[in-house]
N, C-alpha and C positions, 0 to 999 in steps of 0.2 A: 508111217512116222512113229517114232518112239514116244510113248506117253508115260509121263511120270507125274504123280499127284503133286499139287502145290505144296501140301504138307510135307511130303518127303523131300522136296527140293529145299523148302524152308529149313527142315531139320539138317540137311547137308550143310547149309550156310551157318546155322547156329553152332554146328560142331567145331567150326574154326573161329568162332567169335570169342576172342580173348583180349579184351582191351588192356593196353599197357601204357602207363604214363611215363613220358620221357620229358623232364622239365615241365613245361606248360603245354606240351603237345600229347594228344591221346592217339595212339596207334591201334589199329585193329578193332575199333569200336563199330565198324561197319564191315559186314562180310557178304560175299556174294557166292552163289552157286549157279551153275548153268549145266544144261544137258544138250549135247550136240544131236545132230540128225542121225548119228550112228549109235546113240545111247551112252556115250561116254559122259562122265560127270567131272567137272572141274570147279575148283573153289579158289577164292582169293579174299584178301582183306585190304582195307584201305591203309595208306600211310600218309598221315597228315603232317606236313612240315611247315615251319614258319616261313621258309624261303619260297614256297610255291612249287617246289620240285616234287611234291608228293603225288599220289594218284588214288583214284577211287577203287573200291573193292571189285567193281565190274571189270576194270582194266586189268587187275591182277588175275582174275579168273580167265579172262579172254587171253591174256599173255600165256597162261599155262596151256590153254587150248591150242593156241597157234604153235607153241613149242612142240606140241604133239602132232603137228601138221593137220589140224582140223580147223575148219573155218565157219561152218554153218551151225548156228545156235537155234535149237528147237524151242527152248524155254530158259528164262533167266529170272533170278530173284536177288534182291539185296535186302538185308535186315540190319537193324540197329538196336542196340540196347545201351542206355546211358551207363556211365561208369559206376553209378550207384546200384546197378543190378536191377533197375526198374523194369517196367513192362517191355516186351519185345514189339518192335514196329517193322512192318514191311515198307520199304522206301521205293518210290518210283525212281528210275534212273534220271540223273540230271541231264541237262541238254548236251553237255560234252560227251557223256556216256552214250546217249541215244545216237549221236552222230558217229561215235567210235564203233558201236555195234553195226551200224549201217555200212560203214566203210570197210569193215573186215570182209564182208561178202554181201553182194547185192541181194541175195536171197534172204538175208537177215531182216529185211523189211517185214517178213512174215513171222519173225520171232515172237513167241508168246511171252509177254512181260507179266510176271506175277505182281499184282497190286494188292493182294490180300489172300486169305485162305480160300475164298470162293470167287475171286475176281481176277481176271486177266484182260489184257488188251494186246493187240498186235502192235509191233513197233511202228508200222506205217500209220496207225491211228494216233500215236503219241508224237510222231515226227512227220507232220504233213508237208506237202510241197517239197518232195525230195528230188524231183526232176530238175535238171539244169534248165533255166529259163530260156525261152526262145528270144532271138534278137528283136528289138523294137523296130517297127517299120519306119 
């Protein structure tokens, strides 16, 4: 398996973190970076829209990965910095992103999710009960 440090993956996400204000909506204030099981790195940023048609940074990074015909994520991170240039934060994926990661490839339940410089968790630990339930008797 390809190993990349949390710091280097965080740095890859920070490199595309360029918040841009459009009206009252802030685009690109969350960035994501992921590394696949083959060692490729993909990045993306969020697009926040008033109409709900936007998407999370993880979705953008995953879309770039899928465009390149890769599907298995070894490690993923998302970072946020407010528009005032304040401190950097590592964000856990929201529930929608957790499910999205899982659905791209079943093996992604073992994706290492970066939760801090020295902290990770497997997606399966963040998204329990992923098996389809058995019918009731």
